[in-house]
C-alpha positions as CSV (number, residue, x, y, z in Angstrom):
1,X,67.6,-7.2,113.9
2,X,67.3,-8.9,117.4
3,X,65.4,-6.8,120.5
4,X,67.6,-5.1,123.1
5,X,67.3,-7.0,126.3
6,X,65.6,-4.6,128.0
7,X,63.5,-1.4,127.1
8,X,61.4,1.3,128.8
9,X,57.8,1.2,128.1
10,X,58.3,4.4,125.9
11,X,60.8,2.2,123.7
12,X,58.7,-0.8,123.8
13,X,55.9,1.3,122.4
14,X,57.8,3.1,119.7
15,X,59.6,0.0,118.5
16,X,55.9,-1.6,118.0
17,X,54.7,1.3,116.0
18,X,57.7,1.0,113.6
19,X,57.5,-2.8,113.3
20,X,60.8,-3.5,115.2
21,X,62.1,-6.3,117.1
22,X,60.4,-6.1,121.0
23,X,61.5,-7.9,124.2
24,X,57.6,-8.2,124.9
25,X,54.3,-6.8,123.8
26,X,53.8,-3.5,124.7
27,X,50.3,-2.9,126.9
28,X,48.5,0.3,126.7
29,X,44.8,-0.2,128.1
30,X,42.5,2.8,127.7
31,X,42.0,2.9,131.6
32,X,38.2,3.6,132.3
33,X,37.6,7.1,133.7
34,X,35.5,5.4,137.0
35,X,39.2,3.9,137.5
36,X,41.0,7.0,137.6
37,X,37.9,9.0,139.9
38,X,38.0,6.0,142.2
39,X,41.9,5.9,142.5
40,X,41.9,9.8,142.8
41,X,39.3,9.8,145.5
42,X,37.1,13.0,143.8
43,X,34.2,13.9,141.8
44,X,33.9,13.3,138.2
45,X,33.6,17.2,137.7
46,X,36.9,17.7,139.7
47,X,38.6,15.1,137.5
48,X,37.2,16.9,134.1
49,X,38.0,20.4,135.3
50,X,41.0,20.5,137.3
51,X,44.6,19.5,136.0
52,X,46.0,18.9,139.4
53,X,43.1,16.3,140.2
54,X,43.4,14.8,137.2
55,X,46.9,14.3,137.4
56,X,46.9,13.1,140.8
57,X,44.1,10.5,139.6
58,X,46.4,9.5,136.7
59,X,49.5,8.9,139.0
60,X,47.8,7.1,141.5
61,X,46.3,4.8,139.0
62,X,49.8,4.1,137.2
63,X,51.1,3.1,140.6
64,X,48.5,0.7,141.0
65,X,48.6,-0.5,137.3
66,X,51.7,0.0,135.6
67,X,51.4,-0.1,131.9
68,X,53.3,1.2,128.8
69,X,51.0,3.9,127.9
70,X,49.1,6.4,129.7
71,X,45.9,8.1,128.2
72,X,45.2,11.6,129.2
73,X,41.5,11.9,128.5
74,X,38.0,12.2,129.8
75,X,35.3,13.4,127.6
76,X,34.9,14.9,124.2
77,X,34.0,18.2,124.8
78,X,37.3,20.0,125.7
79,X,38.0,21.5,122.3
80,X,34.2,22.1,121.6
81,X,34.0,23.9,124.7
82,X,36.4,26.5,122.7
83,X,34.1,26.9,119.9
84,X,31.4,27.9,122.3
85,X,29.4,24.7,122.9
86,X,27.8,24.6,126.2
87,X,28.8,21.9,128.0
88,X,27.3,20.6,131.4
89,X,29.7,19.5,134.3
90,X,27.6,17.5,136.5
91,X,29.6,16.2,140.0
92,X,29.3,12.6,139.5
93,X,28.9,12.2,135.6
94,X,30.9,12.8,132.6
95,X,30.3,16.1,130.9
96,X,27.5,16.6,128.2
97,X,26.5,19.3,125.5
98,X,23.4,21.3,126.5
99,X,23.9,23.9,123.6
100,X,25.5,24.6,120.2
101,X,26.8,28.0,119.3
102,X,24.9,27.5,115.8
103,X,21.6,26.7,115.1
104,X,21.3,24.7,111.8
105,X,18.7,27.2,110.7
106,X,21.4,29.7,110.7
107,X,24.1,27.4,109.2
108,X,26.0,30.3,107.4
109,X,27.0,31.7,110.9
110,X,29.3,28.8,110.9
111,X,31.9,31.4,108.7
112,X,32.0,33.4,111.6
113,X,33.5,30.7,114.0
114,X,37.5,30.6,114.4
115,X,39.7,27.9,115.5
116,X,39.9,28.1,119.1
117,X,43.9,28.7,120.9
118,X,44.5,25.3,122.9
119,X,46.5,27.7,125.4
120,X,43.0,29.4,126.6
121,X,40.2,28.5,125.1
122,X,38.0,25.3,126.2
123,X,39.3,22.9,128.8
124,X,42.2,22.1,126.4
125,X,44.9,23.5,128.7
126,X,43.7,21.1,131.6
127,X,44.6,18.1,129.4
128,X,48.1,19.7,128.0
129,X,48.9,20.4,131.5
130,X,48.5,17.1,132.6
131,X,50.5,15.8,129.9
132,X,53.3,18.2,130.3
133,X,53.4,17.2,134.4
134,X,53.5,13.3,133.4
135,X,56.2,13.5,131.3
136,X,57.9,15.9,133.8
137,X,57.4,13.4,136.7
138,X,57.8,10.1,134.8
139,X,60.5,11.4,132.1
140,X,60.8,9.5,129.0
141,X,60.1,5.8,130.7
142,X,56.5,5.6,129.5
143,X,54.8,6.6,126.5
144,X,51.8,9.3,126.7
145,X,48.7,9.1,124.5
146,X,46.7,12.6,124.0
147,X,43.2,12.9,124.3
148,X,41.7,14.3,121.0
149,X,38.0,14.1,118.9
150,X,37.9,13.6,115.7
151,X,36.8,15.9,112.7
152,X,33.2,14.4,112.3
153,X,32.4,14.4,115.9
154,X,33.4,17.9,116.6
155,X,32.1,19.4,113.6
156,X,28.7,17.9,114.7
157,X,29.1,19.7,118.1
158,X,29.0,22.8,116.4
159,X,25.3,22.2,115.2
160,X,24.1,19.5,117.8
161,X,24.6,16.2,116.7
162,X,21.0,15.1,115.6
163,X,20.5,18.2,113.7
164,X,24.2,17.7,112.0
165,X,23.6,14.2,110.7
166,X,19.8,15.4,109.6
167,X,21.4,17.8,107.6
168,X,23.9,15.8,106.1
169,X,21.3,13.2,105.1
170,X,19.3,15.7,103.5
171,X,22.3,16.9,101.4
172,X,23.3,13.7,100.2
173,X,19.4,12.5,99.7
174,X,19.2,15.7,97.3
175,X,16.3,17.1,100.0
176,X,18.2,20.4,100.2
177,X,20.8,21.9,102.1
178,X,23.9,23.3,101.6
179,X,27.1,21.4,101.2
180,X,29.6,24.6,101.4
181,X,29.1,25.5,105.5
182,X,29.2,21.4,106.2
183,X,32.3,21.4,104.2
184,X,33.8,24.4,106.2
185,X,32.6,23.0,109.8
186,X,34.7,20.0,108.8
187,X,37.5,22.1,107.9
188,X,37.3,24.1,111.2
189,X,36.8,20.8,113.3
190,X,40.1,19.5,111.5
191,X,42.0,22.5,112.1
192,X,41.3,22.8,115.5
193,X,42.3,19.1,115.9
194,X,45.7,19.6,114.1
195,X,46.1,22.7,116.4
196,X,45.6,20.9,119.5
197,X,47.6,17.7,118.6
198,X,50.6,20.1,118.0
199,X,49.9,21.5,121.5
200,X,50.1,17.9,122.6
201,X,53.5,16.9,121.0
202,X,54.9,19.8,122.5
203,X,53.8,18.9,125.8
204,X,54.8,15.5,125.4
205,X,52.8,13.4,124.1
206,X,53.7,10.3,121.6
207,X,50.5,9.1,120.2
208,X,47.6,11.3,119.0
209,X,44.2,10.4,119.6
210,X,41.6,11.1,117.1
211,X,38.5,9.7,118.4
212,X,36.0,9.9,115.2
213,X,33.1,7.7,116.4
214,X,30.4,9.6,115.0
215,X,32.0,8.3,111.6
216,X,30.9,4.8,112.2
217,X,29.2,2.8,109.4
218,X,26.5,2.6,112.2
219,X,26.3,6.3,111.4
220,X,27.1,6.9,108.3
221,X,26.8,5.4,104.9
222,X,30.1,3.8,103.1
223,X,29.6,7.1,100.4
224,X,29.1,9.6,103.2
225,X,32.3,8.2,105.1
226,X,34.3,8.6,101.9
227,X,33.2,12.0,100.9
228,X,33.2,13.6,104.4
229,X,34.7,11.9,107.3
230,X,37.9,10.0,105.5
231,X,38.8,13.4,103.5
232,X,39.3,15.2,107.0
233,X,40.6,12.6,109.1
234,X,43.0,12.1,106.4
235,X,43.8,15.6,106.5
236,X,44.6,15.4,110.5
237,X,46.9,12.1,110.0
238,X,49.0,13.8,107.4
239,X,49.7,17.0,109.2
240,X,50.3,15.3,112.9
241,X,53.0,13.2,110.9
242,X,54.4,16.4,109.2
243,X,54.5,17.6,112.7
244,X,56.3,14.4,113.7
245,X,53.3,12.7,115.6
246,X,51.8,9.5,115.6
247,X,48.0,9.4,115.2
248,X,45.6,6.8,116.6
249,X,42.4,6.9,114.8
250,X,39.7,5.4,116.7
251,X,35.9,4.5,115.2
252,X,33.8,2.3,117.0
253,X,31.7,-0.3,114.8
254,X,32.4,-2.5,111.8
255,X,34.3,-0.1,109.2
256,X,34.9,-3.0,106.9
257,X,33.1,-1.5,104.1
258,X,35.5,1.5,103.8
259,X,38.9,-0.1,105.0
260,X,39.2,-2.2,101.8
261,X,42.7,-1.5,99.6
262,X,46.0,0.3,100.5
263,X,44.6,3.6,98.6
264,X,42.7,4.0,101.9
265,X,45.5,4.2,104.3
266,X,48.0,7.0,104.8
267,X,51.7,6.0,104.8
268,X,53.8,3.5,103.4
269,X,52.9,0.9,105.8
270,X,49.4,0.1,104.8
271,X,48.6,-3.2,103.8
272,X,46.3,-4.9,101.1
273,X,45.4,-7.5,103.7
274,X,42.6,-5.1,104.4
275,X,40.9,-5.6,100.9
276,X,37.6,-7.9,100.9
């Protein structure tokens, strides 16, 4: 099979993912938020909270730096807000978490939480509107990559990241703690991400981002990664595939110790080259 003489950016990206012949290698850099703010001539707060501003910045940046994939992203807390996390929005800094909805001392309260609705809770609607408007403005010429945090990261926001990691370490070291509520937090986080991804697909996204950097082996042991993080990352990836989506799993750090076999992968395209 030979590559068509001319492909749209979206066609090129989808063919690359399917390992089909290409006219050239597709390019989809994650444009730094600071670059988008500068091109949009706006504050960080405006970009992070206002769909019209975010869209304006994305379109201006695309004019200056055309590419095959547009990444609609900003920070990791837009779903967390829907769970009741207190997120600060400084004028010229990225949003950050100030408070968690649950104290680790009252961990059983996690069972009172519900998966947030992307259409009304948190800032999910901001990102979904931008995805939909980009698809409307640019048609099928370019691939769109959604935002999307990961289940480990999102679960940690429910308690505060430091307390979450400490509690997880206590469980694994047999120093106390209850695994049930932690498992429930992971389930909530995975289901929230799947729900958001489904809405992003409906809005026009091609690639669904799952940024789970807290699952890095710089933060978790290989045993903890496989026991907790991987189980719920896999759940998200499999649900996305069932919904017709393509998932991009991003984890910072060296993950070689857990990426070692075909069984670690999801789908038919995994290769044994990942074995040590």
